[in-house]
C-alpha positions, 0 to 999 in steps of 0.5 A: 159820122158817115162815109160822105163826111169822111170824104169831106173831111179829107178834102178839107185836109188834103184839097190839092193832093192826088186822090185818084189817077185813071187812064193818065188823068189825075183828080185831086181830092178837091177836083173829085169832090167838085164832080161829086157835088154836081152829081149830088145835085143831078141825082137829087133833081131826079128825086133820089132821096134817103133810102132810095136804091141807086144801082150801078152796073159798071166795072172800074170807071170814074163814073162808079166812084162819083156815083158811090159818094154822091149816093151816100151824101143823099142818104140813098143806098148804093147797090153795085152789081158785078159787071160780068153778070148776065140776064138771069143774075141781073134780073134777080138782083134788080127785082129784089132791090128795086132801085130807082135808077140804074147806071150802066153802058149803052151796050148793057142796056141793049143786051140786057136791060131792055129784056128785064122783068123789073125796070128802074124808073130811070136808066142812065148810060155813061155813053151817048145814047139815041134812046130818049128813055135813057138819061145821058149820065153827063147831064146829071152833073148840075151846078145847083145847091142841094139840101142834104140830110145828115146820115146816122152811122147805123144807116145803110150805105150799100147793099152788096150782093153775095150768093147763098147756099142755094145760089140765090143772090142775097143783098148784104146791108152794110152800114156806114159804121161797118165801113168806118170801123173797118177802115180804122182797123186796117189803117192801124194794122197795115200801117196805112198812111196818107203818103201811100199810093195804092195800085188798084186793079181788083173790081170795085164792085166787090167788097175788096175794091170798094170796102177796103181800097176805096173807103180806106184810101178816103179815110186816111187820105192816101192815093189810088192808081186805078186800072180798068182790069188786071194785067200783070204787065200793066200792074208792074208798069204802073207801079213803076211809073207812079211809084205805088207802094201798095198792091191788093190782089187775089191769089190768081193775080199773084200766080200771073205775076209769077209768070213774069220772066224779068221782075227786076226790069221793073222798079219795085224799090218803093213797094212796102205791101202786097196784100192777098184775099178773096180766096186762099193763098197757097204756101207755095205761092207765098214762097215763090213770090218771096223768092222771085220778087223779094216780098212776103205777101200779107194774107187776110180774111174778109167777107161781103157781109163783114168786110175784113175780119182777120189779117196777118200782122204787118211785121209778121206774116205767117203763110197758110194762115189769114192772121189774127182778128182785127182790132175790135173784132172777135172770132170764135170757132163753133166746134164740130165736137169731133173727139179726134180733132186736136186742132178744134176745127169748126165753123168760123163765127165773127162779132164786131162793128164790121158785121152787116145789118142783115140781108135785104128783105130776108129776115128769116135768113138773117136770123139763121146767120146772125145769132146773138150778134155772131155772124155764122160765116159757113167757113170752116177753120181753127185758131192755132197756138198764136191765135192765127186763123186757118181756113180749111174748108167751106161748109156751104160747098162754095167754089172760089175761082180766081177770087169769084165765088160760085155756088154749085147749086146755081149751076146744077139747076141751070144745067138740069133745065136742059132737056137732054140732061138728067142730073148734074153734080158741080164740084170745085177742083183745085187749080194752080192758076185760079185756086179752083175751077168748076167741074161738072159731072153730067148724066144724060137724059135717056136716049138723048145726046149732048156734047161738052161744047153744047153744054158750054154754049148753053151756059154762055148767055145765062151765067157769068163765064167764071161759073161755066164748067171748065171740065165736064165728065159724062157718067152713067149714074150718080153715086148716092147714099141710102137716103138718095143724096149724091156722094160728091166725095166719091165723084171727086 
């Protein structure tokens, strides 16, 4: 079985039930699937076939979800791209994955797509375009019958890009079985039922929105109220208006919700579950939210390469931990052999049907992280006496800011290309609102001048805003080890 068949089964079971509400427009499962079948015909008519890559460069829009399921039905591979990415990031991904079509907006086509080194065979815009080379997305919805090949559950469904230790994006190949097994595990662990209605404000181009919320909803037959973006007032208003009972967010969102002055003015009586992920939730946030809203946040642990790995129990939420391994998933700690470490801390390894097939076009790197079926996460943690996982650090120096991942080397390399900058060290600094912020330590080129404002302006068109340093410190030299390595701990 594949995710397209899961959708068909749910449509047959709940044809007149609400699947998704977006901008006050409601789609039942059958109405939604009618649109998907028309788009299947349109994409097939373009020549999209099994194994072809279909890229989408959009935020939370219905066009994204139509395309996702139509792509899977054709046996093609869906490639979502972070909607905030800029020219360098997009160029790398498209050159790497070589999609047959990219679907986006007129604005992105004018600002970015037109400058790309690699251009897909087809470019489609969800807006009207006067450009003859751009396909009107609405014209891809055709009333034609299309022959569909059956997918194997080991076929690749999506390639979702994540950054590596060098900052170069790598495409995680997720199979249908990864999504199916994870949906089943989460439905059981979170007591997820067909009667649930989820408020979705996290980006659906991320694993959290796509792999968890969207796939889980279709798997069990529940409903979604989708927002274009997160705003704490919009979230609470829509929870009240549509009587949502599940919310999934990142720690930064919970910090913003805590800024609400009058939570009792919103009707949250039907809420049953608040879930947090994509970054560590502080115990302070956990208790503050409990005191202010009356709910204990359920924290879980997932990765682009493995979807969800562990979760706190529905009936037992332990702050400071990301819970126990989900059903069918094994977690072990690759010990660092520190004799003074009574907690037995080490790199977290994951094994199970949730683990990706590998990285697209990177067999050698795949072999380094997938060893005997165990995925080496690069995260550091330990299991306590209750078998609850605690994450204490990141082996690869990744910075997590508001649920978005930043790898220092990518920003360092960019800034070091500036003619007035000699050296750069990028660190993540703790921040109550975003979890961490990006901080830069900069050594100027001799006899050259540059200001903080100039550095920020230099970054703006080259990398996403969440990667741009929020604090910049100018120093005369970098502290180094005897072997010449920069000692970042000294800077911090």
